[in-house]
DOKEDO-337336 format. One record per residue (C-alpha): residue in three letters; x, y, z. Coordinates in nm, 4 decimals. Example, Ala and Ser with C-alpha at 12.3 -4.5 7.8 and 13.67 -1.06 7.14 Angstrom:
<pts>
PT  code  X  Y  Z
PT  Ala  1.2300  -0.4500  0.7800
PT  Ser  1.3670  -0.1060  0.7140
</pts>
This chain:
<pts>
PT  code  X  Y  Z
PT  Met  0.0000  0.0000  0.0000
PT  Ile  0.1434  0.3349  -0.1068
PT  Gly  -0.0872  0.5520  0.1018
PT  Thr  0.0061  0.9200  0.0882
PT  Glu  0.3488  0.8827  -0.0747
PT  Ala  0.4123  1.1688  -0.3151
PT  Ile  0.4937  1.1505  -0.6839
PT  Phe  0.7063  1.4669  -0.6615
PT  Pro  0.9256  1.5134  -0.3543
PT  Asn  0.8728  1.8114  -0.1245
PT  Thr  0.5628  1.9630  -0.2814
PT  His  0.2356  2.1010  -0.1518
PT  Leu  0.0421  1.9883  -0.4612
PT  Ser  -0.2364  1.7335  -0.4298
PT  Ile  -0.1615  1.3844  -0.5597
PT  Val  -0.3748  1.4376  -0.8716
PT  Asn  -0.2072  1.7719  -0.9442
PT  Gln  0.1322  1.6060  -0.9042
PT  Ala  0.0256  1.3455  -1.1603
PT  Ala  -0.0945  1.6237  -1.3914
PT  Ala  0.2413  1.8027  -1.3589
PT  Leu  0.4308  1.4835  -1.4395
PT  Phe  0.2059  1.4096  -1.7376
PT  Ser  0.2400  1.7634  -1.8716
PT  Gln  0.6179  1.7278  -1.8488
PT  Gln  0.5926  1.3978  -2.0374
PT  Val  0.3881  1.5512  -2.3201
PT  Trp  0.6480  1.8282  -2.3494
PT  Cys  0.9218  1.5663  -2.3777
PT  Trp  0.7391  1.3913  -2.6632
PT  Gly  0.7088  1.7213  -2.8454
PT  Gln  1.0839  1.7743  -2.8124
PT  Asp  1.1542  1.4168  -2.9194
PT  Val  0.9760  1.4928  -3.2477
PT  Ile  1.2298  1.7656  -3.3274
PT  Tyr  1.5390  1.5751  -3.2120
PT  Pro  1.8244  1.7038  -3.4340
PT  Gln  1.9337  1.3562  -3.5450
PT  Gly  1.5825  1.2493  -3.6431
PT  Asn  1.2333  1.2155  -3.4958
PT  Ile  1.2613  0.9844  -3.1940
PT  Leu  0.8949  0.8860  -3.2056
PT  Ile  0.9384  0.7613  -3.5625
PT  Lys  1.2532  0.5750  -3.4589
PT  Met  1.0535  0.4055  -3.1819
PT  Gly  0.7943  0.2806  -3.4289
PT  Phe  0.5273  0.5499  -3.4281
PT  Glu  0.3369  0.6340  -3.7432
PT  Arg  0.2994  1.0029  -3.8230
PT  Val  -0.0150  1.1281  -3.9946
PT  Pro  0.0117  1.4966  -4.0938
PT  Pro  -0.3011  1.7107  -4.0758
PT  Pro  -0.5091  1.7635  -4.3907
PT  Glu  -0.5157  2.0968  -4.5675
PT  Asn  -0.8256  2.2118  -4.3806
PT  Arg  -0.6662  2.1339  -4.0403
PT  Arg  -0.3255  2.2936  -4.0818
PT  Asp  -0.3654  2.4606  -3.7432
PT  Cys  -0.3318  2.1162  -3.5808
PT  Ser  -0.0212  1.9071  -3.5196
PT  Ser  0.0437  1.5631  -3.6665
PT  Val  -0.1111  1.2547  -3.5095
PT  Tyr  0.1381  0.9984  -3.3769
PT  Ser  0.0111  0.6436  -3.3249
PT  Leu  0.1725  0.3157  -3.2275
PT  Asn  0.0478  -0.0412  -3.2095
PT  Val  0.2026  -0.1447  -2.8785
PT  Asn  0.1086  -0.5065  -2.9478
PT  Ser  -0.1692  -0.6926  -3.1302
PT  Ser  -0.4384  -0.5718  -2.8877
PT  Gln  -0.3149  -0.2372  -2.7494
PT  Arg  -0.2420  0.0962  -2.9139
PT  Ile  -0.1516  0.4520  -2.8171
PT  Ile  -0.2109  0.7890  -2.9844
PT  Leu  -0.0197  1.0990  -2.8720
PT  Arg  -0.1734  1.4464  -2.8910
PT  Gly  -0.0725  1.7767  -2.7374
PT  Phe  -0.3866  1.7853  -2.5243
PT  Gly  -0.3606  1.4277  -2.4037
PT  Val  -0.3175  1.0621  -2.4914
PT  Phe  -0.5504  0.7877  -2.6120
PT  Trp  -0.4870  0.4305  -2.4993
PT  Gly  -0.6923  0.1483  -2.6479
PT  Asp  -0.7187  -0.2154  -2.5474
PT  Asp  -0.9374  -0.4602  -2.7386
PT  Gln  -1.0385  -0.6347  -2.4155
PT  Lys  -1.1100  -0.3258  -2.2046
PT  Gly  -1.2080  -0.0359  -2.4323
PT  Gly  -1.0387  0.3006  -2.4600
PT  Leu  -0.9154  0.5770  -2.2348
PT  Leu  -0.8467  0.9423  -2.3101
PT  Leu  -0.6135  1.0998  -2.0543
PT  Leu  -0.6382  1.4788  -2.0598
PT  Arg  -0.3124  1.6629  -2.0068
PT  Asp  -0.3872  1.9600  -1.7839
PT  Arg  -0.6110  1.7839  -1.5307
PT  Phe  -0.4845  1.4249  -1.5457
PT  Glu  -0.8495  1.3402  -1.6062
PT  Ala  -0.9241  0.9958  -1.7485
PT  Arg  -1.2273  0.9670  -1.9751
PT  Tyr  -1.3644  0.6309  -2.0842
PT  Leu  -1.4643  0.5180  -2.4336
PT  Asn  -1.6304  0.1938  -2.5338
PT  Glu  -1.4157  0.1945  -2.8485
PT  Ser  -1.0623  0.0562  -2.8352
PT  Arg  -0.9849  0.1913  -3.1825
PT  Leu  -1.0577  0.5372  -3.3164
PT  Pro  -1.2379  0.5412  -3.6535
PT  Lys  -1.0351  0.8361  -3.7859
PT  Pro  -0.7491  1.0657  -3.6806
PT  Cys  -0.8484  1.3117  -3.4081
PT  Trp  -0.6909  1.6465  -3.4817
PT  Ser  -0.8494  1.8172  -3.1827
PT  Leu  -1.0310  1.7186  -2.8669
PT  Gln  -1.3603  1.7925  -3.0386
PT  Asp  -1.2881  1.5179  -3.2946
PT  Phe  -1.2908  1.2427  -3.0342
PT  Pro  -1.5887  1.0098  -2.9939
PT  Asn  -1.8015  1.0700  -2.6874
PT  Thr  -1.6062  1.0188  -2.3657
PT  Thr  -1.7466  1.0008  -2.0128
PT  Arg  -1.6471  0.9235  -1.6616
PT  Pro  -1.6605  0.5472  -1.6147
PT  Thr  -1.9580  0.3832  -1.4505
PT  Ile  -1.9072  0.1622  -1.1455
PT  Glu  -1.9106  -0.1378  -1.3802
PT  Gln  -1.6583  0.0197  -1.6190
PT  Arg  -1.4157  0.1468  -1.3594
PT  Pro  -1.2104  -0.1743  -1.3139
PT  Asp  -1.1345  -0.1720  -1.6872
PT  Cys  -1.0628  0.2001  -1.6738
PT  Ile  -0.8190  0.1527  -1.3849
PT  Ala  -0.6427  -0.1234  -1.5767
PT  Leu  -0.6221  0.0960  -1.8878
PT  Leu  -0.4741  0.3861  -1.6928
PT  Ile  -0.2179  0.1673  -1.5166
PT  Asp  -0.1132  0.0104  -1.8485
PT  Leu  -0.0721  0.3567  -2.0020
PT  Ile  0.1346  0.4788  -1.7069
PT  Asp  0.3564  0.1717  -1.7291
PT  Trp  0.4085  0.2339  -2.1016
PT  Met  0.5152  0.5929  -2.0279
PT  Arg  0.7583  0.4676  -1.7628
PT  Cys  0.9109  0.2232  -2.0123
PT  Tyr  0.9313  0.4961  -2.2775
PT  Glu  1.1361  0.7169  -2.0477
PT  Leu  1.3635  0.4287  -1.9501
PT  Arg  1.4254  0.3530  -2.3176
PT  Thr  1.4889  0.7187  -2.3986
PT  Leu  1.7452  0.7471  -2.1207
PT  Arg  1.9130  0.4255  -2.2316
PT  Glu  1.9273  0.5070  -2.6035
PT  Tyr  1.9687  0.8862  -2.6044
PT  Gly  2.1344  0.9541  -2.2717
PT  Leu  2.0689  1.1486  -1.9550
PT  Ser  2.2224  1.4652  -2.0954
PT  Tyr  1.9655  1.4757  -2.3771
PT  Arg  1.6705  1.4598  -2.1366
PT  Gln  1.8345  1.7152  -1.9089
PT  Lys  1.8625  1.9531  -2.2032
PT  Val  1.4963  1.8978  -2.2939
PT  Leu  1.3782  1.9674  -1.9407
PT  Lys  1.5973  2.2734  -1.9066
PT  Thr  1.3802  2.4371  -2.1723
PT  Trp  1.0652  2.3190  -1.9894
PT  Asn  1.1710  2.4632  -1.6546
PT  Asp  1.0521  2.8244  -1.6463
PT  Gly  1.0996  2.8589  -1.2712
PT  Lys  0.7285  2.8161  -1.2041
PT  Arg  0.6580  2.4598  -1.3161
PT  His  0.7150  2.1543  -1.1001
PT  Val  0.9926  1.9750  -1.2858
PT  Leu  1.1201  1.6279  -1.2082
PT  His  1.4770  1.5317  -1.2943
PT  Pro  1.4839  1.2809  -1.5831
PT  Glu  1.6567  1.0084  -1.3841
PT  Glu  1.3697  1.0289  -1.1330
PT  Thr  1.0886  1.0192  -1.3893
PT  Pro  1.0540  0.6397  -1.4328
PT  Gly  1.0280  0.5939  -1.0564
PT  Ala  0.7709  0.8729  -1.0355
PT  Trp  0.5572  0.6992  -1.2971
PT  Arg  0.5800  0.3767  -1.0985
PT  Arg  0.4640  0.5581  -0.7836
PT  Cys  0.1823  0.7107  -0.9837
PT  Ser  0.0598  0.3704  -1.1032
PT  His  0.0650  0.2392  -0.7456
PT  Leu  -0.1375  0.5376  -0.6312
PT  Val  -0.3965  0.4843  -0.9050
PT  Ala  -0.4359  0.1227  -0.7961
PT  Asp  -0.4438  0.2139  -0.4270
PT  Gln  -0.6629  0.5261  -0.4466
PT  Pro  -0.8817  0.4974  -0.7591
PT  Asp  -1.1451  0.7353  -0.6195
PT  Arg  -0.8973  1.0216  -0.6500
PT  Phe  -0.8072  0.9510  -1.0101
PT  Leu  -1.1188  0.7919  -1.1550
PT  Pro  -1.4413  0.9327  -1.0084
PT  Val  -1.7398  0.7490  -1.1495
PT  Gln  -2.0511  0.8795  -1.3178
PT  Val  -2.3286  0.9879  -1.0870
PT  Gln  -2.6164  0.7518  -1.1511
PT  His  -2.9601  0.9140  -1.1316
PT  Ala  -3.2585  0.7086  -1.0241
</pts>
């Protein structure tokens, strides 16, 4: 049991806000990985890039990856979609670390903006176990991504990326501490799901 252990050390932020800060940092890192001087790291790690159509030039490219035969991930600036053929789909919103549930495990078309996504809701009581499992799987994938990035591109690269992220106001975690922070986050989701995954209010 993790209890009240923090994701970030020595902070007054709530646990959910700590998770949101860590996730926002992660999204920033992906954006910097796209413009890595020696070539797009996401592409090197197997992601497919779909550029926006002419009528959506204000949007960034969609990056998607088939993690395995039944799971997939789509990266967007406003959040991440994680789909599992056995459990459905989850949209994790960046700024609030808010998980929204979808019945679909695959998106029918690229989502250039949040408004393009199929309908998402808070999970019901019946859906929440699947939603918890989806969120924990996504967090574990992010932890493994950071471990791989450190191994293949080096600590100094991630330090340089986060130096540009640190404006003196954000809560920034050192790159060597990030994988462990994601592991603590997954334990907290499992231990305290009410904090991270409030369910729909059912009306009689």
